[in-house]
N, CA, C and O of each residue as an XYZ file, in Angstrom:
568
protein
N     -15.558     -2.205      8.597
C     -14.920     -1.264      9.134
C     -14.172     -0.606      7.767
O     -13.229     -1.319      7.425
N     -14.318      0.320      7.090
C     -13.908      0.936      5.899
C     -12.513      1.754      5.809
O     -12.625      2.637      6.659
N     -11.512      1.852      5.309
C     -10.730      2.791      5.201
C     -10.776      3.900      4.476
O     -10.223      3.765      3.384
N     -11.336      5.188      4.725
C     -11.320      6.132      4.753
C     -10.239      7.166      3.600
O      -9.304      7.662      4.230
N     -10.239      7.458      2.401
C      -9.471      8.413      1.878
C     -10.067      9.476      1.803
O     -11.247      9.748      1.582
N      -8.424     10.589      2.168
C      -9.178     11.551      2.396
C      -8.293     12.195      1.977
O      -7.142     11.763      2.048
N      -8.649     13.727      1.277
C      -7.405     14.822      0.906
C      -5.859     14.600      1.534
O      -4.877     14.163      0.934
N      -5.945     14.988      2.769
C      -5.193     14.948      3.511
C      -3.876     13.542      3.529
O      -3.024     13.418      4.409
N      -4.022     12.747      2.479
C      -3.313     11.619      2.489
C      -2.572     11.466      0.572
O      -1.895     10.650     -0.053
N      -3.243     12.809      0.302
C      -2.689     13.181     -0.885
C      -1.380     13.713     -0.578
O      -1.221     14.564      0.297
N       0.058     12.988     -1.638
C       1.315     13.181     -1.452
C       1.548     14.416     -2.596
O       2.442     15.170     -2.209
N       1.078     14.743     -3.665
C       1.082     15.475     -4.703
C       1.653     14.914     -5.987
O       1.970     15.663     -6.911
N       1.746     13.996     -6.029
C       2.429     12.863     -6.970
C       0.983     12.298     -7.440
O       0.425     11.431     -6.769
N       0.247     12.960     -8.925
C      -0.372     12.316     -9.349
C      -0.754     10.409     -9.243
O      -1.638      9.794     -8.645
N       0.152     10.051     -9.947
C       0.045      8.396    -10.215
C       0.235      8.125     -9.043
O      -0.320      7.040     -8.875
N       0.638      8.415     -8.214
C       0.761      7.252     -7.146
C      -0.365      7.968     -6.165
O      -0.526      7.241     -5.184
N      -1.227      9.193     -6.100
C      -2.284      9.088     -5.376
C      -2.643      8.855     -5.913
O      -2.267      7.750     -5.523
N      -3.641      8.492     -7.366
C      -4.224      7.674     -8.227
C      -4.104      5.907     -7.459
O      -5.094      5.213     -7.229
N      -3.140      5.627     -7.272
C      -2.840      4.070     -7.536
C      -3.330      3.836     -5.730
O      -4.055      2.888     -5.430
N      -2.800      4.866     -4.614
C      -3.426      4.953     -3.506
C      -4.919      4.778     -3.513
O      -5.358      3.655     -3.261
N      -5.639      5.634     -3.739
C      -6.942      5.661     -3.911
C      -7.641      4.292     -4.559
O      -8.604      3.741     -4.025
N      -7.091      3.884     -5.638
C      -7.823      2.885     -5.858
C      -7.735      1.297     -4.788
O      -8.604      0.469     -4.517
N      -6.181      1.409     -4.374
C      -5.960      0.423     -3.306
C      -7.032      0.442     -2.278
O      -7.753     -0.546     -2.140
N      -7.195      1.614     -1.475
C      -8.174      2.029     -0.478
C      -9.576      1.255     -0.928
O     -10.100      0.460     -0.149
N     -10.205      1.566     -2.359
C     -11.771      1.018     -2.293
C     -11.201      0.018     -2.529
O     -11.484     -0.620     -1.515
N     -10.155     -1.087     -3.538
C     -10.281     -2.426     -3.141
C     -10.368     -3.291     -2.203
O     -10.815     -4.437     -2.157
N      -9.564     -2.142     -0.957
C      -9.127     -2.722     -0.049
C     -10.526     -2.695      0.800
O     -10.832     -3.591      1.587
N     -11.080     -1.908      0.618
C     -12.650     -1.422      1.303
C     -13.873     -2.993      0.617
O     -14.867     -3.609      1.002
N     -13.145     -2.979     -0.290
C     -14.185     -4.333     -1.126
C     -13.732     -5.820     -0.262
O     -14.404     -6.848     -0.187
N     -12.369     -5.548      0.347
C     -12.032     -7.213      0.679
C     -12.585     -6.595      2.584
O     -12.633     -7.525      3.390
N     -12.758     -5.912      2.858
C     -13.574     -5.094      4.476
C     -14.591     -5.887      4.062
O     -14.909     -6.887      4.706
N     -15.098     -5.585      3.138
C     -16.858     -5.991      3.095
C     -16.895     -7.214      3.238
O     -17.362     -7.854      4.180
N     -16.228     -7.703      1.971
C     -16.388     -8.738      2.326
C     -15.902    -10.268      3.610
O     -15.924    -11.490      3.462
N     -15.522     -9.390      4.758
C     -15.210    -10.223      5.595
C     -16.309    -10.150      6.648
O     -16.514    -11.021      7.494
N     -17.031     -8.953      6.494
C     -18.018     -8.876      7.162
C     -19.345     -9.722      6.528
O     -20.184    -10.449      7.059
N     -19.171     -9.368      5.426
C     -20.361    -10.307      5.175
C     -19.819    -11.985      4.481
O     -20.381    -12.596      3.572
N     -19.101    -12.233      4.931
C     -18.291    -13.772      4.986
C     -18.513    -14.456      3.318
O     -19.072    -15.482      2.931
N     -17.900    -13.522      2.704
C     -17.997    -13.890      0.923
C     -16.532    -14.394      0.809
O     -15.542    -13.711      0.546
N     -16.605    -15.923      1.095
C     -15.382    -16.798      1.203
C     -14.502    -16.183     -0.449
O     -13.354    -15.747     -0.367
N     -15.053    -16.229     -1.485
C     -15.109    -16.129     -2.887
C     -14.395    -15.028     -3.109
O     -13.285    -15.180     -3.621
N     -14.951    -13.412     -2.714
C     -14.578    -12.425     -3.015
C     -13.369    -12.423     -1.903
O     -12.316    -12.209     -2.502
N     -13.131    -12.601     -0.373
C     -12.265    -12.337      0.345
C     -10.909    -13.181     -0.725
O     -10.142    -12.286     -1.080
N     -10.675    -13.875     -1.009
C      -9.567    -14.601     -1.737
C      -9.849    -14.281     -3.316
O      -9.162    -14.913     -4.119
N     -10.703    -13.449     -3.770
C     -10.486    -12.778     -5.407
C      -9.389    -11.237     -4.360
O      -8.337    -10.708     -4.720
N     -10.085    -11.008     -3.288
C      -9.616     -9.337     -2.879
C      -8.015     -9.868     -2.581
O      -6.982     -9.345     -3.000
N      -8.103    -10.617     -2.049
C      -6.435    -10.885     -1.510
C      -5.523    -10.839     -2.964
O      -4.585    -10.105     -3.274
N      -6.135    -11.827     -3.643
C      -5.071    -12.048     -4.650
C      -4.867    -10.644     -5.628
O      -3.810    -10.396     -6.207
N      -5.957     -9.874     -5.686
C      -5.667     -8.088     -6.273
C      -4.334     -7.791     -5.296
O      -3.285     -7.521     -5.882
N      -4.335     -7.828     -3.880
C      -4.127     -7.200     -3.008
C      -2.260     -7.245     -3.438
O      -1.340     -6.427     -3.409
N      -2.416     -8.679     -3.812
C      -0.589     -9.170     -3.586
C      -0.124     -8.557     -5.238
O       0.978     -8.060     -5.467
N      -1.346     -8.745     -6.392
C      -0.612     -8.013     -7.211
C      -0.578     -6.494     -7.592
O       0.179     -5.988     -8.419
N      -1.481     -5.889     -6.884
C      -1.560     -4.257     -6.965
C      -0.116     -3.939     -5.828
O       0.797     -3.175     -6.142
N      -0.143     -4.302     -5.197
C       1.171     -4.007     -4.358
C       3.088     -4.089     -5.253
O       4.153     -3.479     -5.336
N       2.401     -5.253     -5.686
C       3.672     -4.841     -6.581
C       3.930     -4.349     -7.507
O       5.077     -3.957     -7.721
N       2.890     -4.197     -8.412
C       2.432     -2.854     -9.546
C       2.953     -1.400     -8.709
O       3.865     -0.677     -9.109
N       2.266     -1.212     -7.658
C       2.544     -0.009     -6.904
C       3.544      0.399     -6.232
O       3.873      1.582     -6.316
N       4.209     -0.449     -5.458
C       5.211     -0.408     -5.060
C       7.099     -0.069     -6.225
O       8.103      0.610     -6.009
N       6.627     -1.062     -7.452
C       7.362     -0.589     -8.472
C       7.332      0.531     -8.686
O       8.307      1.237     -8.428
N       6.017      1.106     -9.310
C       5.573      2.567     -9.339
C       6.516      3.484     -8.328
O       7.509      4.043     -8.794
N       6.310      3.563     -7.496
C       7.177      3.926     -6.322
C       8.837      4.343     -6.479
O       9.589      5.317     -6.514
N       8.817      2.882     -6.545
C      10.449      2.944     -6.423
C      10.763      3.516     -8.086
O      11.231      4.655     -8.099
N      10.640      3.114     -8.949
C      10.858      3.915    -10.238
C      10.790      5.435    -10.085
O      11.652      6.228    -10.464
N       9.447      5.774     -9.372
C       9.511      7.560     -9.405
C      10.505      8.016     -8.699
O      11.040      9.107     -8.897
N      10.925      6.936     -7.534
C      11.893      7.696     -7.254
C      13.612      7.819     -7.759
O      14.369      8.700     -7.352
N      13.926      6.921     -8.552
C      14.887      6.480     -9.233
C      14.713      7.619    -10.471
O      15.637      8.428    -10.563
N      13.794      7.720    -11.258
C      14.090      8.743    -12.585
C      13.380     10.073    -12.279
O      13.372     11.014    -13.073
N      12.712     10.088    -10.927
C      12.593     11.684    -10.799
C      13.186     12.581     -9.670
O      13.049     13.799     -9.560
N      13.923     11.670     -8.795
C      14.722     12.633     -7.847
C      15.977     13.034     -8.678
O      16.591     12.249     -9.400
N      16.286     14.341     -8.495
C      17.734     14.747     -8.638
C      18.581     14.401     -7.935
O      18.910     15.244     -7.100
N      19.239     13.234     -7.907
C      20.079     13.049     -6.950
C      21.459     14.154     -7.114
O      22.376     13.763     -6.391
N      21.746     15.186     -7.741
C      22.807     15.678     -7.462
C      22.102     16.395     -6.110
O      22.926     16.187     -5.219
N      21.215     16.979     -5.656
C      20.843     18.493     -4.882
C      20.438     17.550     -3.743
O      20.131     18.160     -2.719
N      20.361     16.232     -3.665
C      19.608     15.982     -2.247
C      19.912     14.214     -2.107
O      20.474     13.486     -2.926
N      19.367     13.890     -0.876
C      19.253     12.251     -1.026
C      17.947     11.842     -0.982
O      17.091     12.276     -0.211
N      17.808     11.010     -1.813
C      16.437     10.232     -1.356
C      16.235      9.110     -0.362
O      17.134      8.500      0.217
N      15.016      8.933     -0.252
C      14.537      8.136      0.801
C      14.146      6.445      0.126
O      13.368      5.717      0.744
N      14.791      5.999     -1.164
C      14.996      5.218     -1.665
C      15.030      4.061     -1.161
O      14.101      3.302     -1.436
N      16.173      3.577     -0.233
C      16.209      2.957      0.360
C      15.549      2.797      1.909
O      15.327      1.675      2.366
N      15.423      3.324      2.236
C      14.192      3.358      2.995
C      12.550      3.282      2.695
O      11.702      3.011      3.545
N      12.365      3.505      1.662
C      11.133      2.932      1.143
C      11.109      1.592      0.395
O      10.078      0.921      0.443
N      12.080      1.196     -0.233
C      12.698     -0.197     -0.549
C      12.358     -1.246      0.714
O      11.416     -2.038      0.728
N      13.134     -1.101      1.536
C      12.801     -1.719      2.827
C      11.440     -2.076      3.535
O      10.973     -3.028      4.160
N      11.109     -1.039      3.188
C       9.414     -0.643      3.844
C       8.504     -1.983      2.665
O       7.800     -2.908      3.069
N       8.765     -1.723      1.516
C       8.221     -2.073      0.290
C       8.561     -4.267      0.703
O       7.857     -5.273      0.793
N       9.805     -3.972      0.798
C       9.995     -5.458      1.544
C       9.274     -6.045      2.655
O       8.964     -7.206      2.388
N       9.057     -5.831      3.312
C       8.475     -5.441      4.731
C       7.023     -5.546      4.606
O       6.496     -6.348      5.376
N       6.387     -5.011      3.932
C       5.148     -5.326      3.801
C       4.945     -6.908      3.028
O       4.274     -7.768      3.598
N       5.482     -7.127      1.923
C       5.280     -8.043      1.015
C       5.632     -9.721      1.959
O       5.202    -10.858      1.766
N       6.720     -9.072      3.121
C       6.872    -10.328      3.772
C       6.104    -10.567      4.790
O       5.826    -11.698      5.190
N       5.700     -9.485      5.291
C       4.648     -9.772      6.309
C       2.766     -9.932      5.548
O       1.732    -10.392      6.033
N       3.044     -9.379      4.374
C       1.378    -10.031      3.312
C       1.763    -11.292      3.369
O       0.828    -11.949      3.827
N       2.503    -11.830      3.176
C       3.045    -13.431      2.840
C       2.411    -14.208      3.588
O       1.842    -15.247      3.253
N       2.511    -13.551      5.050
C       2.225    -14.250      6.200
C       0.589    -14.675      5.989
O       0.204    -15.844      6.005
N      -0.201    -13.627      5.811
C      -1.590    -12.993      5.909
C      -2.096    -14.140      4.543
O      -3.285    -14.435      4.659
N      -1.571    -14.646      3.610
C      -1.736    -14.688      2.763
C      -1.959    -16.505      2.711
O      -2.320    -17.179      1.746
N      -1.729    -16.798      3.608
C      -2.423    -18.492      4.300
C      -3.581    -17.956      4.471
O      -3.920    -18.128      5.642
N      -4.728    -17.119      3.596
C      -5.955    -16.993      3.933
C      -5.930    -18.036      2.868
O      -6.348    -19.144      3.202
N      -5.495    -17.868      1.591
C      -6.021    -18.702      0.733
C      -6.125    -20.403      0.923
O      -6.744    -21.209      0.228
N      -5.527    -20.566      1.781
C      -5.366    -22.300      2.243
C      -6.126    -22.293      3.507
O      -6.126    -21.305      4.242
N      -6.894    -23.578      3.824
C      -7.265    -23.798      4.971
C      -8.750    -23.975      4.741
O      -9.357    -24.106      3.678
N      -9.254    -23.944      6.161
C     -10.660    -23.725      6.393
C     -11.225    -22.888      6.712
O     -10.597    -22.106      7.426
N     -12.775    -22.508      6.390
C     -13.526    -21.204      6.355
C     -13.242    -20.273      7.918
O     -13.411    -19.080      8.172
N     -12.767    -21.373      8.728
C     -12.578    -20.481     10.147
C     -11.544    -19.743     10.460
O     -11.634    -18.758     11.193
N     -10.007    -20.327      9.708
C      -9.236    -19.985      9.407
C      -9.006    -18.944      8.738
O      -8.339    -17.928      8.937
N      -9.964    -19.512      7.497
C      -9.675    -18.171      6.347
C     -10.454    -16.578      7.184
O      -9.686    -15.618      7.244
N     -11.672    -16.407      7.680
C     -12.172    -15.600      8.416
C     -11.327    -15.121      9.515
O     -11.344    -13.939      9.859
N     -10.541    -16.060     10.110
C      -9.714    -15.614     11.399
C      -8.715    -14.440     10.782
O      -8.702    -13.267     11.156
N      -7.772    -15.106      9.614
C      -6.829    -14.465      9.437
C      -6.966    -12.965      8.509
O      -6.131    -12.061      8.506
N      -8.292    -13.001      7.724
C      -8.713    -11.710      7.339
C      -9.050    -11.057      8.250
O      -8.794     -9.881      7.993
N      -9.660    -11.208      9.549
C     -10.197    -10.409     10.357
C      -8.563     -9.632     10.775
O      -8.243     -8.444     10.737
N      -7.837    -10.738     11.128
C      -6.331     -9.858     11.763
C      -5.680     -9.295     10.723
O      -4.708     -8.611     11.045
N      -5.957     -9.389      9.422
C      -5.279     -8.781      8.407
C      -6.079     -7.152      8.311
O      -5.551     -6.206      7.725
N      -6.992     -7.099      8.781
C      -7.728     -5.608      8.395
C      -7.049     -4.661      8.752
O      -6.213     -4.057      8.079
N      -7.424     -4.440     10.025
C      -6.275     -3.522     10.884
C      -5.080     -3.472     10.651
O      -4.873     -2.263     10.549
N      -4.274     -3.914     10.518
C      -2.848     -4.427     10.156
C      -2.837     -3.710      8.717
O      -2.255     -2.629      8.812
N      -3.096     -3.855      7.983
C      -3.208     -2.952      6.464
C      -3.795     -1.872      6.762
O      -3.345     -1.013      6.004
N      -4.806     -1.285      7.676
C      -5.326     -0.319      7.500
C      -3.998      0.549      8.238
O      -3.678      1.601      7.685
N      -3.354      0.189      9.276
C      -2.541      0.715      9.849
C      -0.835      1.012      8.855
O       0.091      1.821      8.923
N      -1.204     -0.218      7.978
C       0.281     -0.094      7.747
C       0.112      1.078      6.291
O       1.024      1.786      5.865
N      -0.841      1.032      5.921
C      -0.908      2.235      4.557
C      -1.366      3.617      4.837
O      -1.358      4.457      3.938
N      -1.846      3.953      6.284
C      -1.587      5.100      6.886
C      -0.411      5.560      7.210
O      -0.082      6.742      7.111
N       0.413      4.493      7.686
C       1.673      5.445      8.026
C       2.807      5.503      7.121
O       3.849      6.150      7.224
N       2.221      4.317      5.776
C       3.474      4.361      5.052
C       3.275      5.751      4.161
O       4.218      6.500      3.909
N       1.748      6.012      3.669
C       1.598      7.207      2.988
C       1.742      8.360      3.376
O       2.261      9.212      2.654
N       1.330      8.600      4.535
C       1.781      9.796      5.513
C       3.404      9.642      5.849
O       3.851     10.685      6.327
N       4.025      8.973      5.761
C       5.832      8.925      6.489
C       6.546      9.124      5.020
O       7.104     10.104      4.526
N       6.294      7.754      4.505
C       7.401      7.140      3.637
C       7.043      7.933      2.598
O       7.903      8.732      2.227
N       5.947      7.926      1.996
C       5.203      8.229      0.227
C       5.371     10.256      0.887
O       5.783     11.134      0.129
N       5.090     10.439      1.854
C       5.139     12.064      1.676
C       6.654     13.067      2.011
O       6.873     14.278      2.019
N       7.534     11.780      2.276
C       8.833     12.213      2.830
C       9.443     11.941      1.084
O      10.442     12.606      0.808
N       9.140     11.439      0.466
C       9.818     10.994     -0.937
C       9.230     12.373     -1.808
O       9.915     13.070     -2.556
N       7.702     12.569     -1.478
C       7.392     13.704     -2.028
C       7.990     14.957     -1.687
O       8.595     15.616     -2.532
N       7.871     15.292     -0.613
C       8.941     16.267     -0.829
C      10.174     16.429     -0.828
O      10.527     17.595     -0.649
N      11.102     15.553     -0.986
C      12.378     15.367     -1.256
C      12.436     15.558     -2.791
O      13.442     16.050     -3.303
N      11.123     15.085     -3.704
C      10.743     15.533     -4.982
C      10.662     16.851     -5.315
O      11.217     17.402     -6.265
N       9.903     17.364     -4.444
C       9.102     18.645     -4.658
C      10.745     19.778     -4.320
O      11.055     20.889     -4.749
N      11.460     18.796     -3.361
C      12.584     20.164     -3.231
C      13.564     20.124     -4.498
O      13.883     21.164     -5.075
N      13.905     19.186     -4.796
C      15.049     18.680     -6.093
C      14.238     19.261     -7.414
O      14.928     19.598     -8.376
N      12.706     19.398     -7.503
C      12.277     20.066     -9.274
C      12.938     21.584     -8.693
O      13.713     22.195     -9.428
N      12.606     22.086     -7.455
C      13.164     23.201     -7.324
C      14.701     23.855     -7.376
O      14.896     25.066     -7.482
N      15.690     22.918     -7.289
C      16.539     23.407     -7.307
C      17.482     23.123     -8.740
O      18.651     23.444     -8.957
N      16.779     22.602     -9.370
C      16.660     22.331    -10.996
C      17.211     24.035    -11.755
O      17.239     24.187    -12.976
């Protein structure tokens, strides 16, 4: 079960769209590793996810702080940051994958798959899209 990047997920902020695409690509490596029972690749990709979300979330938060003109409207910074913090908290539960026996690793990885897919589609389509709309509106008013 892969997650497919489609053009309807583009929010119009190049660096963020680029990071989203890379995240989807690497998440699919994780999903393929689960299907092929490749424990080494599962562990490696989980580590990537942990590191990449830190980088990506910081990019989005910095983008809001540095590019949205507060004078012309509200931002969704707090909402965005809260979503990121919740992902990190929930992801840490799945991180147990790196410890324990093989059966537990596969069970956790399989639970992670739909959660991850749902979270990213919701986050991009709602929270990130809202950020992009606010950004574009604030730039028009400059």
